[in-house]
KEVEX-697685 format. One record per residue (C-alpha): residue number from 1; residue in three letters; chain; x, y negated, z. Coordinates in steps of 0.2 Angstrom, whole numbers. Each point is the difference from the previous one (the first is absolute). Layout:
KEVEX-697685
+-----+-----+---+-------+-------+-------+
!   k !   r ! c !     x !     y !     z !
+-----+-----+---+-------+-------+-------+
! NUM ! ALA ! A !     X !     Y !     Z !
...
+-----+-----+---+-------+-------+-------+
***
This chain:
KEVEX-697685
+-----+-----+---+-------+-------+-------+
!   k !   r ! c !     x !     y !     z !
+-----+-----+---+-------+-------+-------+
!   1 ! MET ! A !    27 !   194 !  -308 !
!   2 ! LEU ! A !    -7 !     3 !    18 !
!   3 ! SER ! A !   -15 !    10 !     5 !
!   4 ! LEU ! A !    -7 !     0 !    18 !
!   5 ! ARG ! A !   -12 !    14 !     4 !
!   6 ! TYR ! A !    -8 !     3 !    17 !
!   7 ! PHE ! A !   -16 !     7 !     7 !
!   8 ! ASN ! A !   -10 !    -3 !    16 !
!   9 ! PRO ! A !     3 !   -18 !     3 !
!  10 ! VAL ! A !    -7 !    -6 !    17 !
!  11 ! GLY ! A !     0 !   -14 !    12 !
!  12 ! ALA ! A !    -4 !   -18 !     1 !
!  13 ! ASP ! A !     8 !   -16 !     6 !
!  14 ! PRO ! A !     3 !     2 !    19 !
!  15 ! GLN ! A !    -8 !   -18 !     2 !
!  16 ! LEU ! A !   -15 !     6 !   -10 !
!  17 ! ARG ! A !     2 !   -13 !   -13 !
!  18 ! THR ! A !    -2 !    13 !   -14 !
!  19 ! GLY ! A !    -5 !    18 !    -3 !
!  20 ! LEU ! A !   -16 !     9 !     5 !
!  21 ! GLN ! A !    -6 !    -2 !    18 !
!  22 ! LEU ! A !   -14 !    13 !     1 !
!  23 ! MET ! A !   -10 !     3 !    16 !
!  24 ! ARG ! A !    -2 !    18 !    -6 !
!  25 ! PRO ! A !    13 !     6 !   -12 !
!  26 ! SER ! A !    -4 !    13 !   -12 !
!  27 ! HIS ! A !    18 !     6 !    -6 !
!  28 ! ALA ! A !     8 !    14 !     9 !
!  29 ! LEU ! A !    14 !   -10 !     8 !
!  30 ! GLY ! A !   -12 !   -13 !     7 !
!  31 ! VAL ! A !   -12 !    13 !     7 !
!  32 ! LEU ! A !    15 !     9 !     8 !
!  33 ! ILE ! A !     6 !   -16 !     9 !
!  34 ! GLN ! A !   -18 !    -5 !     5 !
!  35 ! ARG ! A !    -4 !    17 !     7 !
!  36 ! HIS ! A !    17 !     0 !    10 !
!  37 ! LYS ! A !    -4 !   -17 !     7 !
!  38 ! GLU ! A !   -17 !     7 !     6 !
!  39 ! GLY ! A !     8 !    16 !     7 !
!  40 ! ARG ! A !   -10 !    11 !   -13 !
!  41 ! SER ! A !     7 !    14 !   -10 !
!  42 ! PHE ! A !     4 !     0 !   -19 !
!  43 ! PRO ! A !    -3 !    17 !    -8 !
!  44 ! ILE ! A !    13 !     5 !   -13 !
!  45 ! THR ! A !    -6 !    11 !   -14 !
!  46 ! GLY ! A !    11 !    11 !   -10 !
!  47 ! THR ! A !    11 !    13 !     8 !
!  48 ! ASN ! A !     8 !     9 !   -14 !
!  49 ! TYR ! A !    12 !   -13 !    -7 !
!  50 ! PRO ! A !    19 !     5 !     0 !
!  51 ! THR ! A !     4 !   -12 !    14 !
!  52 ! ARG ! A !     6 !     2 !    18 !
!  53 ! ASP ! A !   -18 !     0 !     7 !
!  54 ! GLY ! A !    -9 !     5 !   -16 !
!  55 ! SER ! A !    -8 !   -17 !    -2 !
!  56 ! GLY ! A !     2 !   -12 !   -14 !
!  57 ! ILE ! A !    14 !   -13 !     3 !
!  58 ! ARG ! A !    -3 !   -18 !    -5 !
!  59 ! ASP ! A !    12 !   -14 !    -1 !
!  60 ! TYR ! A !    -6 !   -18 !     2 !
!  61 ! VAL ! A !     9 !   -16 !    -5 !
!  62 ! HIS ! A !    -4 !   -17 !     8 !
!  63 ! VAL ! A !    -6 !   -13 !   -12 !
!  64 ! TRP ! A !    14 !   -12 !     6 !
!  65 ! ASP ! A !    13 !    13 !    -4 !
!  66 ! LEU ! A !    -7 !     0 !   -18 !
!  67 ! ALA ! A !     0 !   -18 !    -1 !
!  68 ! ALA ! A !    19 !    -1 !     6 !
!  69 ! ALA ! A !     4 !    14 !   -13 !
!  70 ! HIS ! A !    -8 !   -10 !   -14 !
!  71 ! ILE ! A !     9 !   -15 !     5 !
!  72 ! ALA ! A !    17 !     9 !     1 !
!  73 ! ALA ! A !    -4 !     9 !   -17 !
!  74 ! GLY ! A !    -1 !   -17 !    -8 !
!  75 ! GLY ! A !    18 !    -5 !     5 !
!  76 ! PRO ! A !    17 !     5 !    -6 !
!  77 ! VAL ! A !     4 !    19 !     0 !
!  78 ! GLU ! A !    17 !     3 !     9 !
!  79 ! GLY ! A !    13 !     8 !   -12 !
!  80 ! LEU ! A !    -7 !    -7 !   -16 !
!  81 ! GLN ! A !     8 !   -13 !   -10 !
!  82 ! GLU ! A !   -10 !   -15 !    -6 !
!  83 ! GLY ! A !    -8 !     4 !   -17 !
!  84 ! GLU ! A !    -1 !    19 !     3 !
+-----+-----+---+-------+-------+-------+
***
């Protein structure tokens, strides 16, 4: 049995064939990118987390990496004998 667990998937097809294409994103990563492109600041709240700068750290995984992981998970597992 295999279980895949992940949080914060983001991204879309680079050729814009799939995924959300929002003119004004509402999710934090989209707002951060949009403000950076516009030369505007992005306020970060929370300064008492046990991290290097006191802010919350978030990891994001691109949806294409998730798709590749799902495809790989459906294949043979190295080191297992057939029937295990």
